LUMKEBA-645322 format. One record per residue (C-alpha): chain; y, x, z; residue in one letter. Coordinates in Angstrom, 2 decimals, always signed. Layout:
<atoms>
+-------+---------+---------+---------+------+
! kette !      py !      px !      pz ! rest !
+-------+---------+---------+---------+------+
!     A !       Y !       X !       Z !    a !
...
+-------+---------+---------+---------+------+
</atoms>
This chain:
<atoms>
+-------+---------+---------+---------+------+
! kette !      py !      px !      pz ! rest !
+-------+---------+---------+---------+------+
!     A !   +0.00 !   +0.00 !   +0.00 !    x !
!     A !   +3.39 !   +1.37 !   -0.98 !    x !
!     A !   +6.39 !   +1.30 !   +1.29 !    x !
!     A !   +9.99 !   +2.22 !   +0.48 !    x !
!     A !  +11.76 !   +4.69 !   +2.75 !    x !
!     A !  +15.45 !   +5.50 !   +2.67 !    x !
!     A !  +16.23 !   +9.23 !   +2.66 !    x !
!     A !  +18.85 !   +9.33 !   +5.40 !    x !
!     A !  +19.21 !  +10.59 !   +8.96 !    x !
!     A !  +17.22 !   +7.97 !  +10.87 !    x !
!     A !  +18.33 !   +9.24 !  +14.28 !    x !
!     A !  +21.97 !   +8.89 !  +13.31 !    x !
!     A !  +21.42 !   +5.38 !  +11.97 !    x !
!     A !  +19.55 !   +4.32 !  +15.09 !    x !
!     A !  +22.42 !   +5.54 !  +17.24 !    x !
!     A !  +25.00 !   +3.76 !  +15.12 !    x !
!     A !  +22.95 !   +0.59 !  +14.89 !    x !
!     A !  +23.17 !   +0.18 !  +18.65 !    x !
!     A !  +26.95 !   +0.50 !  +18.69 !    x !
!     A !  +29.54 !   -2.18 !  +18.09 !    x !
!     A !  +32.38 !   -1.92 !  +15.62 !    x !
!     A !  +33.87 !   -3.41 !  +12.52 !    x !
!     A !  +33.61 !   -2.62 !   +8.83 !    x !
!     A !  +36.19 !   -0.98 !   +6.60 !    x !
!     A !  +38.79 !   -3.04 !   +4.82 !    x !
!     A !  +40.58 !   -2.52 !   +1.50 !    x !
!     A !  +43.94 !   -3.93 !   +2.60 !    x !
!     A !  +46.69 !   -2.27 !   +0.58 !    x !
!     A !  +49.09 !   -0.11 !   +2.61 !    x !
!     A !  +52.63 !   -1.41 !   +2.02 !    x !
!     A !  +55.74 !   +0.67 !   +2.63 !    x !
!     A !  +57.26 !   +0.54 !   +6.11 !    x !
!     A !  +60.34 !   -1.31 !   +4.93 !    x !
!     A !  +62.75 !   -1.89 !   +2.09 !    x !
!     A !  +65.47 !   +0.39 !   +0.84 !    x !
!     A !  +67.82 !   +0.86 !   -2.08 !    x !
!     A !  +68.42 !   +3.88 !   -4.32 !    x !
!     A !  +71.17 !   +4.17 !   -6.94 !    x !
!     A !  +71.56 !   +6.54 !   -9.88 !    x !
!     A !  +73.92 !   +6.71 !  -12.83 !    x !
!     A !  +72.18 !   +6.58 !  -16.22 !    x !
!     A !  +74.01 !   +7.69 !  -19.35 !    x !
!     A !  +73.48 !   +5.14 !  -22.11 !    x !
!     A !  +73.17 !   +7.68 !  -24.90 !    x !
!     A !  +70.40 !   +9.70 !  -23.23 !    x !
!     A !  +68.64 !   +7.19 !  -20.98 !    x !
!     A !  +66.74 !   +8.42 !  -17.95 !    x !
!     A !  +64.38 !   +7.69 !  -15.05 !    x !
!     A !  +65.28 !   +6.21 !  -11.67 !    x !
!     A !  +62.69 !   +6.27 !   -8.89 !    x !
!     A !  +62.49 !   +4.94 !   -5.32 !    x !
!     A !  +60.02 !   +5.94 !   -2.56 !    x !
!     A !  +57.28 !   +3.39 !   -1.90 !    x !
!     A !  +55.05 !   +4.44 !   +0.94 !    x !
!     A !  +53.79 !   +7.94 !   +1.62 !    x !
!     A !  +53.89 !  +10.09 !   -1.50 !    x !
!     A !  +54.35 !   +7.10 !   -3.84 !    x !
!     A !  +57.26 !   +5.70 !   -5.83 !    x !
!     A !  +58.39 !   +2.84 !   -8.02 !    x !
!     A !  +60.31 !   +3.94 !  -11.09 !    x !
!     A !  +61.98 !   +2.59 !  -14.20 !    x !
!     A !  +62.24 !   +4.61 !  -17.42 !    x !
!     A !  +65.15 !   +3.62 !  -19.66 !    x !
!     A !  +65.09 !   +4.89 !  -23.26 !    x !
!     A !  +68.09 !   +6.40 !  -24.97 !    x !
!     A !  +70.44 !   +3.77 !  -26.40 !    x !
!     A !  +68.81 !   +0.88 !  -24.50 !    x !
!     A !  +71.88 !   +0.34 !  -22.27 !    x !
!     A !  +75.16 !   -0.95 !  -23.69 !    x !
!     A !  +77.14 !   +1.47 !  -21.53 !    x !
!     A !  +76.71 !   +4.03 !  -18.76 !    x !
!     A !  +75.30 !   +2.12 !  -15.79 !    x !
!     A !  +74.52 !   +2.79 !  -12.14 !    x !
!     A !  +70.93 !   +1.57 !  -11.76 !    x !
!     A !  +69.66 !   +0.28 !   -8.41 !    x !
!     A !  +66.10 !   -0.17 !   -7.16 !    x !
!     A !  +65.55 !   -2.10 !   -3.92 !    x !
!     A !  +61.92 !   -1.87 !   -2.77 !    x !
!     A !  +60.21 !   -4.73 !   -0.94 !    x !
!     A !  +57.33 !   -5.36 !   +1.41 !    x !
!     A !  +55.88 !   -8.84 !   +1.92 !    x !
!     A !  +58.30 !   -9.46 !   +4.79 !    x !
!     A !  +61.36 !   -8.40 !   +2.78 !    x !
!     A !  +60.65 !  -10.31 !   -0.43 !    x !
!     A !  +63.18 !  -13.02 !   -1.28 !    x !
!     A !  +60.49 !  -15.71 !   -0.99 !    x !
!     A !  +56.76 !  -15.68 !   -0.12 !    x !
!     A !  +54.40 !  -14.85 !   -2.96 !    x !
!     A !  +51.91 !  -17.60 !   -2.13 !    x !
!     A !  +49.08 !  -18.74 !   -4.39 !    x !
!     A !  +46.58 !  -16.37 !   -2.83 !    x !
!     A !  +48.42 !  -13.33 !   -4.22 !    x !
!     A !  +48.36 !  -10.05 !   -2.32 !    x !
!     A !  +51.28 !   -7.68 !   -2.79 !    x !
!     A !  +50.56 !   -4.25 !   -4.26 !    x !
!     A !  +54.19 !   -3.26 !   -4.93 !    x !
!     A !  +57.53 !   -5.01 !   -5.50 !    x !
!     A !  +61.17 !   -4.19 !   -6.19 !    x !
!     A !  +64.46 !   -5.69 !   -7.30 !    x !
!     A !  +66.03 !   -3.80 !  -10.22 !    x !
!     A !  +69.76 !   -3.98 !  -10.84 !    x !
!     A !  +72.49 !   -4.53 !  -11.65 !    x !
!     A !  +71.47 !   -8.17 !  -12.00 !    x !
!     A !  +71.77 !   -9.41 !  -15.56 !    x !
!     A !  +71.17 !   -5.99 !  -17.14 !    x !
!     A !  +69.51 !   -6.33 !  -20.55 !    x !
!     A !  +68.01 !   -3.65 !  -22.78 !    x !
!     A !  +68.18 !   -3.36 !  -26.56 !    x !
!     A !  +64.79 !   -1.64 !  -26.40 !    x !
!     A !  +62.30 !   -2.16 !  -23.53 !    x !
!     A !  +62.46 !   -0.20 !  -20.30 !    x !
!     A !  +59.20 !   +0.69 !  -18.53 !    x !
!     A !  +58.57 !   -0.12 !  -14.86 !    x !
!     A !  +55.82 !   +1.91 !  -13.19 !    x !
!     A !  +54.28 !   +0.65 !   -9.95 !    x !
!     A !  +52.19 !   +2.75 !   -7.54 !    x !
!     A !  +48.70 !   +1.49 !   -6.68 !    x !
!     A !  +47.32 !   +1.50 !   -3.11 !    x !
!     A !  +43.95 !   +2.67 !   -4.46 !    x !
!     A !  +42.81 !   +4.05 !   -7.81 !    x !
!     A !  +41.73 !   +1.57 !  -10.49 !    x !
!     A !  +40.00 !   +2.00 !  -13.86 !    x !
!     A !  +42.23 !   +3.41 !  -16.61 !    x !
!     A !  +43.30 !   +0.60 !  -18.96 !    x !
!     A !  +42.66 !   -2.16 !  -16.42 !    x !
!     A !  +45.36 !   -4.81 !  -16.24 !    x !
!     A !  +47.08 !   -6.30 !  -13.20 !    x !
!     A !  +49.29 !   -9.36 !  -12.90 !    x !
!     A !  +53.06 !   -8.94 !  -12.62 !    x !
!     A !  +55.13 !  -11.81 !  -11.23 !    x !
!     A !  +58.87 !  -12.36 !  -11.68 !    x !
!     A !  +61.14 !  -14.15 !   -9.22 !    x !
!     A !  +62.54 !  -17.34 !  -10.75 !    x !
!     A !  +66.25 !  -17.76 !  -11.39 !    x !
!     A !  +66.76 !  -19.83 !   -8.25 !    x !
!     A !  +64.95 !  -17.33 !   -6.04 !    x !
!     A !  +62.65 !  -20.11 !   -4.82 !    x !
!     A !  +59.33 !  -18.99 !   -6.26 !    x !
!     A !  +57.44 !  -16.76 !   -8.66 !    x !
!     A !  +56.35 !  -17.09 !  -12.28 !    x !
!     A !  +53.73 !  -15.13 !  -14.19 !    x !
!     A !  +55.51 !  -12.42 !  -16.19 !    x !
!     A !  +52.79 !  -10.35 !  -17.80 !    x !
!     A !  +50.22 !   -7.62 !  -17.30 !    x !
!     A !  +50.76 !   -4.05 !  -16.13 !    x !
!     A !  +48.29 !   -1.52 !  -17.51 !    x !
!     A !  +46.73 !   +1.17 !  -15.32 !    x !
!     A !  +47.79 !   +4.61 !  -16.54 !    x !
!     A !  +45.61 !   +7.66 !  -17.19 !    x !
!     A !  +45.95 !   +8.87 !  -13.60 !    x !
!     A !  +44.43 !   +5.63 !  -12.33 !    x !
!     A !  +47.02 !   +5.57 !   -9.54 !    x !
!     A !  +49.92 !   +3.78 !  -11.28 !    x !
!     A !  +50.37 !   +0.77 !  -13.56 !    x !
!     A !  +53.19 !   +0.18 !  -16.05 !    x !
!     A !  +54.78 !   -2.76 !  -17.85 !    x !
!     A !  +57.71 !   -3.05 !  -20.27 !    x !
!     A !  +60.70 !   -5.29 !  -19.51 !    x !
!     A !  +63.77 !   -6.35 !  -21.48 !    x !
!     A !  +65.91 !   -7.22 !  -18.47 !    x !
!     A !  +66.25 !   -6.54 !  -14.76 !    x !
!     A !  +65.00 !   -8.91 !  -12.08 !    x !
!     A !  +62.68 !   -8.85 !   -9.04 !    x !
!     A !  +59.14 !   -7.96 !  -10.09 !    x !
!     A !  +55.96 !   -7.92 !   -8.00 !    x !
!     A !  +52.63 !   -6.33 !   -8.86 !    x !
!     A !  +49.91 !   -8.44 !   -7.24 !    x !
!     A !  +46.21 !   -8.34 !   -6.61 !    x !
!     A !  +44.27 !   -6.72 !   -3.80 !    x !
!     A !  +41.32 !   -4.39 !   -4.04 !    x !
!     A !  +40.42 !   -6.55 !   -7.04 !    x !
!     A !  +41.69 !   -6.27 !  -10.58 !    x !
!     A !  +43.80 !   -9.19 !  -11.81 !    x !
!     A !  +44.24 !  -10.35 !  -15.35 !    x !
!     A !  +44.89 !  -13.21 !  -17.71 !    x !
!     A !  +42.96 !  -14.69 !  -20.61 !    x !
!     A !  +44.57 !  -16.97 !  -23.18 !    x !
!     A !  +42.84 !  -19.54 !  -25.34 !    x !
!     A !  +42.36 !  -18.69 !  -28.99 !    x !
!     A !  +39.69 !  -17.89 !  -31.58 !    x !
!     A !  +37.20 !  -15.78 !  -29.66 !    x !
!     A !  +39.73 !  -14.90 !  -26.93 !    x !
!     A !  +38.02 !  -13.84 !  -23.72 !    x !
!     A !  +37.69 !  -11.24 !  -21.00 !    x !
!     A !  +35.50 !   -8.16 !  -20.52 !    x !
!     A !  +34.60 !   -7.27 !  -16.93 !    x !
!     A !  +33.53 !   -3.69 !  -17.69 !    x !
!     A !  +37.00 !   -2.52 !  -18.69 !    x !
!     A !  +39.15 !   -5.28 !  -17.22 !    x !
!     A !  +40.97 !   -6.23 !  -20.41 !    x !
!     A !  +41.35 !   -9.21 !  -22.69 !    x !
!     A !  +39.59 !   -9.05 !  -26.02 !    x !
!     A !  +40.19 !  -11.15 !  -29.13 !    x !
!     A !  +36.69 !  -11.56 !  -30.49 !    x !
!     A !  +33.04 !  -11.33 !  -29.47 !    x !
!     A !  +31.33 !  -10.02 !  -27.50 !    x !
!     A !  +33.09 !  -10.93 !  -24.25 !    x !
!     A !  +31.85 !  -11.76 !  -20.77 !    x !
!     A !  +33.60 !  -15.14 !  -20.78 !    x !
!     A !  +36.06 !  -17.22 !  -22.81 !    x !
!     A !  +38.82 !  -19.41 !  -21.36 !    x !
!     A !  +38.96 !  -22.97 !  -22.74 !    x !
!     A !  +42.35 !  -24.67 !  -22.31 !    x !
!     A !  +41.49 !  -28.37 !  -22.58 !    x !
!     A !  +39.93 !  -29.29 !  -20.33 !    x !
!     A !  +40.40 !  -26.03 !  -18.36 !    x !
!     A !  +37.00 !  -24.33 !  -18.27 !    x !
!     A !  +35.16 !  -21.04 !  -18.45 !    x !
!     A !  +32.55 !  -20.47 !  -21.14 !    x !
!     A !  +30.10 !  -17.73 !  -20.02 !    x !
!     A !  +29.46 !  -16.14 !  -23.40 !    x !
!     A !  +27.44 !  -13.02 !  -22.52 !    x !
!     A !  +27.24 !  -12.95 !  -18.72 !    x !
!     A !  +25.40 !  -15.79 !  -16.97 !    x !
!     A !  +27.57 !  -17.47 !  -14.35 !    x !
!     A !  +27.45 !  -19.89 !  -11.45 !    x !
!     A !  +30.03 !  -21.66 !   -9.29 !    x !
!     A !  +30.17 !  -20.65 !   -5.62 !    x !
!     A !  +31.43 !  -22.86 !   -2.79 !    x !
!     A !  +31.79 !  -19.85 !   -0.48 !    x !
!     A !  +35.11 !  -18.26 !   +0.42 !    x !
!     A !  +35.99 !  -15.62 !   -2.15 !    x !
!     A !  +36.86 !  -12.92 !   +0.39 !    x !
!     A !  +33.60 !  -13.47 !   +2.28 !    x !
!     A !  +31.34 !  -12.95 !   -0.76 !    x !
!     A !  +29.97 !   -9.40 !   -0.74 !    x !
!     A !  +26.57 !   -9.92 !   -2.36 !    x !
!     A !  +25.14 !  -11.79 !   -5.31 !    x !
!     A !  +22.44 !  -14.45 !   -4.96 !    x !
!     A !  +19.06 !  -13.93 !   -6.63 !    x !
!     A !  +19.26 !  -16.75 !   -9.16 !    x !
!     A !  +21.21 !  -19.81 !  -10.29 !    x !
!     A !  +23.10 !  -18.13 !  -13.17 !    x !
!     A !  +23.33 !  -19.84 !  -16.55 !    x !
!     A !  +24.83 !  -19.41 !  -20.02 !    x !
!     A !  +24.19 !  -23.01 !  -21.03 !    x !
!     A !  +27.26 !  -24.93 !  -19.80 !    x !
!     A !  +31.03 !  -24.61 !  -19.69 !    x !
!     A !  +32.32 !  -24.44 !  -16.11 !    x !
!     A !  +35.30 !  -26.69 !  -15.23 !    x !
!     A !  +37.94 !  -24.72 !  -13.34 !    x !
!     A !  +41.06 !  -25.27 !  -11.27 !    x !
!     A !  +43.11 !  -23.12 !   -8.91 !    x !
!     A !  +40.72 !  -21.90 !   -6.20 !    x !
!     A !  +37.49 !  -22.11 !   -8.23 !    x !
!     A !  +35.13 !  -19.21 !   -7.45 !    x !
!     A !  +32.55 !  -18.09 !  -10.03 !    x !
!     A !  +29.83 !  -15.45 !   -9.78 !    x !
!     A !  +28.69 !  -13.51 !  -12.86 !    x !
!     A !  +25.64 !  -11.43 !  -13.65 !    x !
!     A !  +26.80 !   -8.69 !  -16.00 !    x !
!     A !  +24.70 !   -8.42 !  -19.16 !    x !
!     A !  +27.04 !   -6.74 !  -21.60 !    x !
!     A !  +25.68 !   -3.48 !  -23.07 !    x !
!     A !  +25.48 !   -0.92 !  -20.27 !    x !
!     A !  +26.80 !   -3.30 !  -17.60 !    x !
!     A !  +24.33 !   -4.13 !  -14.83 !    x !
!     A !  +26.97 !   -5.12 !  -12.27 !    x !
!     A !  +27.46 !   -8.42 !  -10.49 !    x !
!     A !  +30.96 !   -9.91 !  -10.22 !    x !
!     A !  +32.91 !  -12.51 !   -8.29 !    x !
!     A !  +36.03 !  -14.14 !   -9.73 !    x !
!     A !  +38.63 !  -16.51 !   -8.27 !    x !
!     A !  +41.03 !  -18.64 !  -10.32 !    x !
!     A !  +44.57 !  -18.21 !   -8.96 !    x !
!     A !  +46.51 !  -20.33 !  -11.43 !    x !
!     A !  +46.31 !  -22.16 !  -14.76 !    x !
!     A !  +49.55 !  -22.61 !  -16.66 !    x !
!     A !  +49.09 !  -23.97 !  -20.17 !    x !
!     A !  +47.04 !  -21.45 !  -22.12 !    x !
!     A !  +47.21 !  -18.71 !  -19.47 !    x !
!     A !  +44.56 !  -18.24 !  -16.79 !    x !
!     A !  +45.41 !  -15.98 !  -13.86 !    x !
!     A !  +42.57 !  -14.68 !  -11.72 !    x !
!     A !  +41.22 !  -11.85 !   -9.60 !    x !
!     A !  +37.75 !  -10.34 !   -9.74 !    x !
!     A !  +35.68 !   -7.45 !   -8.41 !    x !
!     A !  +32.14 !   -6.15 !   -8.37 !    x !
!     A !  +29.77 !   -7.26 !   -5.61 !    x !
!     A !  +26.43 !   -5.95 !   -4.46 !    x !
!     A !  +23.31 !   -7.20 !   -6.23 !    x !
!     A !  +20.61 !   -9.20 !   -4.42 !    x !
!     A !  +19.05 !   -7.56 !   -1.36 !    x !
!     A !  +16.16 !   -5.19 !   -2.07 !    x !
!     A !  +14.94 !   -5.53 !   +1.50 !    x !
!     A !  +16.14 !   -6.57 !   +4.95 !    x !
!     A !  +14.78 !   -5.59 !   +8.36 !    x !
!     A !  +15.38 !   -6.67 !  +11.95 !    x !
!     A !  +16.18 !   -3.60 !  +14.04 !    x !
!     A !  +15.18 !   -5.31 !  +17.28 !    x !
!     A !  +18.65 !   -5.22 !  +18.85 !    x !
!     A !  +20.09 !   -8.29 !  +17.16 !    x !
!     A !  +21.15 !   -6.04 !  +14.30 !    x !
!     A !  +19.79 !   -6.15 !  +10.76 !    x !
!     A !  +19.50 !   -3.48 !   +8.07 !    x !
!     A !  +19.80 !   -4.38 !   +4.38 !    x !
!     A !  +19.11 !   -2.18 !   +1.36 !    x !
!     A !  +20.67 !   -2.98 !   -2.01 !    x !
!     A !  +20.89 !   -1.31 !   -5.40 !    x !
!     A !  +24.34 !   +0.27 !   -5.70 !    x !
!     A !  +26.87 !   -1.25 !   -8.12 !    x !
!     A !  +28.43 !   +1.09 !  -10.66 !    x !
!     A !  +26.81 !   +4.15 !   -9.10 !    x !
!     A !  +23.35 !   +5.69 !   -8.80 !    x !
!     A !  +21.16 !   +5.13 !   -5.78 !    x !
!     A !  +21.11 !   +2.50 !   -3.06 !    x !
!     A !  +23.38 !   +1.11 !   -0.36 !    x !
!     A !  +22.39 !   +0.53 !   +3.25 !    x !
!     A !  +24.31 !   -1.91 !   +5.47 !    x !
!     A !  +23.74 !   -2.58 !   +9.15 !    x !
!     A !  +25.19 !   -5.79 !  +10.64 !    x !
!     A !  +25.21 !   -7.16 !  +14.16 !    x !
!     A !  +24.09 !  -10.66 !  +15.19 !    x !
!     A !  +27.53 !  -12.02 !  +14.20 !    x !
!     A !  +27.17 !  -10.46 !  +10.72 !    x !
!     A !  +29.90 !   -7.88 !  +11.41 !    x !
!     A !  +29.37 !   -4.71 !   +9.39 !    x !
!     A !  +28.60 !   -1.80 !  +11.73 !    x !
!     A !  +27.75 !   +0.95 !   +9.25 !    x !
!     A !  +27.40 !   +1.40 !   +5.52 !    x !
!     A !  +26.16 !   +4.33 !   +3.45 !    x !
!     A !  +25.99 !   +4.73 !   -0.32 !    x !
!     A !  +24.42 !   +6.99 !   -2.94 !    x !
!     A !  +21.05 !   +7.07 !   -1.18 !    x !
!     A !  +17.59 !   +7.48 !   -2.72 !    x !
!     A !  +14.34 !   +5.61 !   -2.20 !    x !
!     A !  +10.89 !   +7.16 !   -2.37 !    x !
!     A !   +7.40 !   +5.64 !   -2.27 !    x !
!     A !   +4.79 !   +6.81 !   +0.25 !    x !
+-------+---------+---------+---------+------+
</atoms>
């Protein structure tokens, strides 16, 4: 009879399994407060204005030569959640935000705003940018910022100054618009006009068509979902959606063996705004450690090897380890 053993320090795990404690979180670290920087930009040459945003990070705007009508003193006022003109709402989590001025400044050719990211994201992934409405009473979808080659910043072009917020969390956000073959690819986090795609967004009635990755609706809280169920996925039916709908996907695109969770944040006309991230696949095995704690072993997502999690009786994560190997004896 074969048994699977995890190649790790069993004495260390046993010691940790008997201890209390909480798991790690991916909450973005916001700057300690807001502040304003000002810098004169010569219209004929353009230039870059940057403002500190947390430790070792900055928000900046790059203005091309000739984009301004005249020499202008540019201001950047950075924001945390508590200093934003109005709450973000809608389940959005702030990654970075700033007010760019002078108010009413327009550009004859687009300026580029670059936001810092609290954690690295895949190059080319897209994140939602919101713009404060003219009355300062709420936020509208503005567009998508693209993660740069460093993986630590994301940029978007703008034609005028306003208050802009980059939102998401540890997930990647994006939009998908209805059209011939328009859909979304989980593997690279971008929209794609044509097949194959993981899913297509249908405008009327609002629905998700799982083209190449079987899907299922989940009634669980999005933030609480860390692991995929064993079965229940299907390609056969369109899935009606509204703000708050949570869908699980089993990746089946070429080379993609991940599992995903996705939450609909908003539907405005032909634009769907959502967040998503990878989750662990079904449990390979689970054992009772005899102390009210349990140990689970799962195949790692997006990396070789296995993951081990130890939870207490209240399902609080006590310890996790990744990149481990299994052997048969």
